[in-house]
N, CA, C and O atoms as a GROMACS GRO file, in nm:
protein
  264
    1GLU      N    1   3.310  -0.813  -3.298
    1GLU     CA    2   3.342  -0.710  -3.229
    1GLU      C    3   3.342  -0.589  -3.240
    1GLU      O    4   3.370  -0.509  -3.151
    2VAL      N    5   3.301  -0.556  -3.392
    2VAL     CA    6   3.271  -0.382  -3.433
    2VAL      C    7   3.118  -0.395  -3.358
    2VAL      O    8   3.087  -0.326  -3.261
    3ALA      N    9   3.049  -0.474  -3.408
    3ALA     CA   10   2.916  -0.450  -3.330
    3ALA      C   11   2.896  -0.426  -3.184
    3ALA      O   12   2.801  -0.360  -3.142
    4GLN      N   13   3.002  -0.492  -3.091
    4GLN     CA   14   3.007  -0.493  -2.965
    4GLN      C   15   3.048  -0.334  -2.945
    4GLN      O   16   2.986  -0.277  -2.855
    5GLY      N   17   3.142  -0.259  -3.016
    5GLY     CA   18   3.179  -0.147  -2.994
    5GLY      C   19   3.102  -0.026  -3.022
    5GLY      O   20   3.121   0.080  -2.964
    6LEU      N   21   2.985  -0.052  -3.145
    6LEU     CA   22   2.896   0.017  -3.160
    6LEU      C   23   2.795   0.065  -3.069
    6LEU      O   24   2.756   0.180  -3.051
    7SER      N   25   2.745  -0.085  -2.995
    7SER     CA   26   2.635  -0.082  -2.896
    7SER      C   27   2.677  -0.043  -2.816
    7SER      O   28   2.587  -0.044  -2.732
    8LYS      N   29   2.805   0.020  -2.753
    8LYS     CA   30   2.831   0.090  -2.648
    8LYS      C   31   2.870   0.231  -2.679
    8LYS      O   32   2.893   0.303  -2.582
    9LEU      N   33   2.880   0.270  -2.774
    9LEU     CA   34   2.923   0.410  -2.834
    9LEU      C   35   2.821   0.511  -2.754
    9LEU      O   36   2.701   0.486  -2.742
   10LYS      N   37   2.874   0.609  -2.709
   10LYS     CA   38   2.825   0.737  -2.638
   10LYS      C   39   2.874   0.864  -2.658
   10LYS      O   40   2.988   0.879  -2.700
   11ALA      N   41   2.810   0.950  -2.636
   11ALA     CA   42   2.857   1.079  -2.655
   11ALA      C   43   2.951   1.136  -2.558
   11ALA      O   44   2.930   1.126  -2.437
   12LYS      N   45   3.041   1.187  -2.599
   12LYS     CA   46   3.157   1.263  -2.468
   12LYS      C   47   3.057   1.342  -2.383
   12LYS      O   48   2.960   1.401  -2.431
   13PRO      N   49   3.081   1.338  -2.281
   13PRO     CA   50   2.989   1.451  -2.178
   13PRO      C   51   2.964   1.577  -2.240
   13PRO      O   52   2.855   1.631  -2.260
   14VAL      N   53   3.119   1.631  -2.276
   14VAL     CA   54   3.097   1.781  -2.321
   14VAL      C   55   2.960   1.786  -2.472
   14VAL      O   56   2.875   1.871  -2.497
   15VAL      N   57   2.985   1.687  -2.524
   15VAL     CA   58   2.869   1.716  -2.642
   15VAL      C   59   2.766   1.672  -2.577
   15VAL      O   60   2.674   1.746  -2.611
   16GLN      N   61   2.728   1.598  -2.507
   16GLN     CA   62   2.594   1.555  -2.400
   16GLN      C   63   2.545   1.687  -2.340
   16GLN      O   64   2.423   1.698  -2.336
   17ALA      N   65   2.615   1.786  -2.295
   17ALA     CA   66   2.608   1.898  -2.199
   17ALA      C   67   2.520   1.978  -2.290
   17ALA      O   68   2.402   2.012  -2.281
   18ARG      N   69   2.634   2.003  -2.402
   18ARG     CA   70   2.551   2.080  -2.535
   18ARG      C   71   2.437   2.070  -2.557
   18ARG      O   72   2.360   2.166  -2.559
   19VAL      N   73   2.402   1.937  -2.579
   19VAL     CA   74   2.291   1.883  -2.623
   19VAL      C   75   2.166   1.917  -2.536
   19VAL      O   76   2.057   1.953  -2.582
   20ASP      N   77   2.196   1.902  -2.413
   20ASP     CA   78   2.139   1.915  -2.320
   20ASP      C   79   2.090   2.053  -2.297
   20ASP      O   80   1.974   2.072  -2.260
   21GLU      N   81   2.164   2.139  -2.314
   21GLU     CA   82   2.144   2.302  -2.291
   21GLU      C   83   2.074   2.324  -2.410
   21GLU      O   84   1.972   2.391  -2.390
   22LEU      N   85   2.094   2.292  -2.529
   22LEU     CA   86   2.014   2.324  -2.653
   22LEU      C   87   1.879   2.274  -2.637
   22LEU      O   88   1.780   2.343  -2.661
   23ALA      N   89   1.874   2.160  -2.598
   23ALA     CA   90   1.709   2.096  -2.545
   23ALA      C   91   1.642   2.174  -2.466
   23ALA      O   92   1.527   2.205  -2.499
   24ALA      N   93   1.689   2.216  -2.364
   24ALA     CA   94   1.618   2.310  -2.268
   24ALA      C   95   1.597   2.415  -2.300
   24ALA      O   96   1.520   2.477  -2.226
   25LYS      N   97   1.651   2.484  -2.416
   25LYS     CA   98   1.659   2.609  -2.449
   25LYS      C   99   1.551   2.596  -2.572
   25LYS      O  100   1.495   2.701  -2.605
   26CYS      N  101   1.524   2.501  -2.629
   26CYS     CA  102   1.445   2.464  -2.709
   26CYS      C  103   1.307   2.456  -2.649
   26CYS      O  104   1.217   2.528  -2.692
   27ASN      N  105   1.290   2.369  -2.550
   27ASN     CA  106   1.174   2.365  -2.489
   27ASN      C  107   1.077   2.484  -2.426
   27ASN      O  108   0.956   2.480  -2.402
   28GLU      N  109   1.175   2.591  -2.408
   28GLU     CA  110   1.159   2.733  -2.397
   28GLU      C  111   1.141   2.819  -2.486
   28GLU      O  112   1.117   2.938  -2.468
   29GLY      N  113   1.154   2.752  -2.602
   29GLY     CA  114   1.126   2.864  -2.731
   29GLY      C  115   1.206   2.975  -2.738
   29GLY      O  116   1.159   3.080  -2.779
   30GLU      N  117   1.366   2.962  -2.689
   30GLU     CA  118   1.460   3.055  -2.694
   30GLU      C  119   1.600   3.017  -2.750
   30GLU      O  120   1.711   3.044  -2.704
   31LEU      N  121   1.553   2.923  -2.901
   31LEU     CA  122   1.677   2.894  -2.954
   31LEU      C  123   1.691   2.992  -3.053
   31LEU      O  124   1.595   3.024  -3.124
   32THR      N  125   1.829   3.054  -3.068
   32THR     CA  126   1.813   3.148  -3.207
   32THR      C  127   1.837   3.053  -3.316
   32THR      O  128   1.841   2.931  -3.298
   33GLU      N  129   1.852   3.114  -3.434
   33GLU     CA  130   1.864   3.078  -3.538
   33GLU      C  131   1.995   2.963  -3.578
   33GLU      O  132   1.965   2.854  -3.626
   34ALA      N  133   2.096   2.987  -3.560
   34ALA     CA  134   2.204   2.937  -3.547
   34ALA      C  135   2.215   2.809  -3.436
   34ALA      O  136   2.273   2.707  -3.474
   35GLU      N  137   2.168   2.813  -3.324
   35GLU     CA  138   2.121   2.712  -3.214
   35GLU      C  139   2.040   2.635  -3.259
   35GLU      O  140   2.066   2.519  -3.229
   36ARG      N  141   1.916   2.653  -3.344
   36ARG     CA  142   1.828   2.575  -3.400
   36ARG      C  143   1.887   2.466  -3.500
   36ARG      O  144   1.865   2.346  -3.487
   37LYS      N  145   1.959   2.517  -3.594
   37LYS     CA  146   2.045   2.434  -3.677
   37LYS      C  147   2.143   2.360  -3.620
   37LYS      O  148   2.173   2.250  -3.668
   38GLU      N  149   2.196   2.401  -3.528
   38GLU     CA  150   2.314   2.323  -3.451
   38GLU      C  151   2.222   2.178  -3.342
   38GLU      O  152   2.263   2.064  -3.319
   39TYR      N  153   2.141   2.221  -3.314
   39TYR     CA  154   2.045   2.146  -3.226
   39TYR      C  155   1.998   2.019  -3.341
   39TYR      O  156   1.998   1.897  -3.322
   40GLU      N  157   1.969   2.076  -3.432
   40GLU     CA  158   1.889   1.989  -3.548
   40GLU      C  159   2.006   1.891  -3.586
   40GLU      O  160   1.977   1.772  -3.579
   41THR      N  161   2.100   1.914  -3.614
   41THR     CA  162   2.206   1.846  -3.670
   41THR      C  163   2.260   1.730  -3.562
   41THR      O  164   2.288   1.615  -3.594
   42TYR      N  165   2.268   1.788  -3.422
   42TYR     CA  166   2.245   1.683  -3.314
   42TYR      C  167   2.151   1.594  -3.298
   42TYR      O  168   2.179   1.484  -3.251
   43VAL      N  169   2.051   1.618  -3.326
   43VAL     CA  170   1.930   1.542  -3.318
   43VAL      C  171   1.946   1.429  -3.447
   43VAL      O  172   1.950   1.308  -3.423
   44GLN      N  173   1.954   1.471  -3.550
   44GLN     CA  174   1.977   1.397  -3.678
   44GLN      C  175   2.111   1.276  -3.630
   44GLN      O  176   2.099   1.154  -3.632
   45VAL      N  177   2.219   1.347  -3.594
   45VAL     CA  178   2.323   1.245  -3.572
   45VAL      C  179   2.269   1.152  -3.473
   45VAL      O  180   2.277   1.035  -3.509
   46GLY      N  181   2.212   1.171  -3.352
   46GLY     CA  182   2.174   1.131  -3.247
   46GLY      C  183   2.054   1.006  -3.330
   46GLY      O  184   2.067   0.890  -3.290
   47ASN      N  185   1.982   1.023  -3.403
   47ASN     CA  186   1.921   0.943  -3.487
   47ASN      C  187   1.968   0.844  -3.548
   47ASN      O  188   1.933   0.729  -3.524
   48ILE      N  189   2.077   0.885  -3.657
   48ILE     CA  190   2.152   0.789  -3.718
   48ILE      C  191   2.239   0.686  -3.595
   48ILE      O  192   2.232   0.564  -3.599
   49PHE      N  193   2.301   0.744  -3.513
   49PHE     CA  194   2.364   0.677  -3.409
   49PHE      C  195   2.272   0.572  -3.333
   49PHE      O  196   2.325   0.470  -3.288
   50ALA      N  197   2.140   0.592  -3.316
   50ALA     CA  198   2.048   0.508  -3.245
   50ALA      C  199   2.039   0.384  -3.355
   50ALA      O  200   2.057   0.265  -3.325
   51LEU      N  201   2.017   0.418  -3.448
   51LEU     CA  202   1.970   0.319  -3.532
   51LEU      C  203   2.096   0.206  -3.545
   51LEU      O  204   2.084   0.087  -3.515
   52LEU      N  205   2.206   0.263  -3.589
   52LEU     CA  206   2.332   0.193  -3.587
   52LEU      C  207   2.370   0.104  -3.436
   52LEU      O  208   2.410  -0.013  -3.440
   53LYS      N  209   2.354   0.167  -3.328
   53LYS     CA  210   2.344   0.100  -3.184
   53LYS      C  211   2.244  -0.005  -3.193
   53LYS      O  212   2.284  -0.113  -3.148
   54ALA      N  213   2.110  -0.004  -3.245
   54ALA     CA  214   2.002  -0.091  -3.237
   54ALA      C  215   2.033  -0.198  -3.314
   54ALA      O  216   2.021  -0.311  -3.266
   55LYS      N  217   2.082  -0.181  -3.452
   55LYS     CA  218   2.134  -0.274  -3.520
   55LYS      C  219   2.275  -0.366  -3.472
   55LYS      O  220   2.295  -0.481  -3.511
   56ALA      N  221   2.351  -0.303  -3.397
   56ALA     CA  222   2.465  -0.374  -3.356
   56ALA      C  223   2.457  -0.463  -3.240
   56ALA      O  224   2.534  -0.555  -3.212
   57LYS      N  225   2.319  -0.412  -3.156
   57LYS     CA  226   2.297  -0.455  -3.035
   57LYS      C  227   2.196  -0.622  -3.076
   57LYS      O  228   2.190  -0.716  -2.997
   58LYS      N  229   2.134  -0.619  -3.205
   58LYS     CA  230   2.079  -0.700  -3.234
   58LYS      C  231   2.187  -0.777  -3.275
   58LYS      O  232   2.192  -0.887  -3.219
   59ILE      N  233   2.288  -0.752  -3.366
   59ILE     CA  234   2.387  -0.864  -3.411
   59ILE      C  235   2.446  -0.916  -3.293
   59ILE      O  236   2.451  -1.038  -3.278
   60VAL      N  237   2.492  -0.840  -3.208
   60VAL     CA  238   2.533  -0.915  -3.063
   60VAL      C  239   2.454  -1.015  -3.028
   60VAL      O  240   2.494  -1.132  -3.028
   61ALA      N  241   2.307  -0.972  -2.986
   61ALA     CA  242   2.232  -1.112  -2.948
   61ALA      C  243   2.215  -1.189  -3.027
   61ALA      O  244   2.217  -1.305  -2.988
   62ASP      N  245   2.194  -1.166  -3.155
   62ASP     CA  246   2.200  -1.295  -3.255
   62ASP      C  247   2.318  -1.363  -3.222
   62ASP      O  248   2.301  -1.480  -3.186
   63SER      N  249   2.426  -1.325  -3.224
   63SER     CA  250   2.558  -1.389  -3.236
   63SER      C  251   2.560  -1.469  -3.098
   63SER      O  252   2.621  -1.575  -3.107
   64SER      N  253   2.515  -1.446  -2.994
   64SER     CA  254   2.509  -1.466  -2.858
   64SER      C  255   2.440  -1.635  -2.829
   64SER      O  256   2.474  -1.728  -2.756
   65ASN      N  257   2.299  -1.611  -2.951
   65ASN     CA  258   2.223  -1.706  -2.943
   65ASN      C  259   2.269  -1.822  -3.055
   65ASN      O  260   2.197  -1.921  -3.071
   66SER      N  261   2.375  -1.805  -3.120
   66SER     CA  262   2.410  -1.926  -3.202
   66SER      C  263   2.486  -2.016  -3.158
   66SER      O  264   2.512  -2.114  -3.227
   0.00000   0.00000   0.00000
């Protein structure tokens, strides 16, 4: 049950919009130092959640095959 919940986890639209905004500014080389730190934090958190979601999806898939 927990694994299923984690596998469906998504960022809130307002957070995703901010990440998209920072990503666009990063691609243009226009981030301020504060924005760069903020963006790096979002990227790190995103990576952690991606790993958790991948593991959760594997657990769900494995439990479906049992």
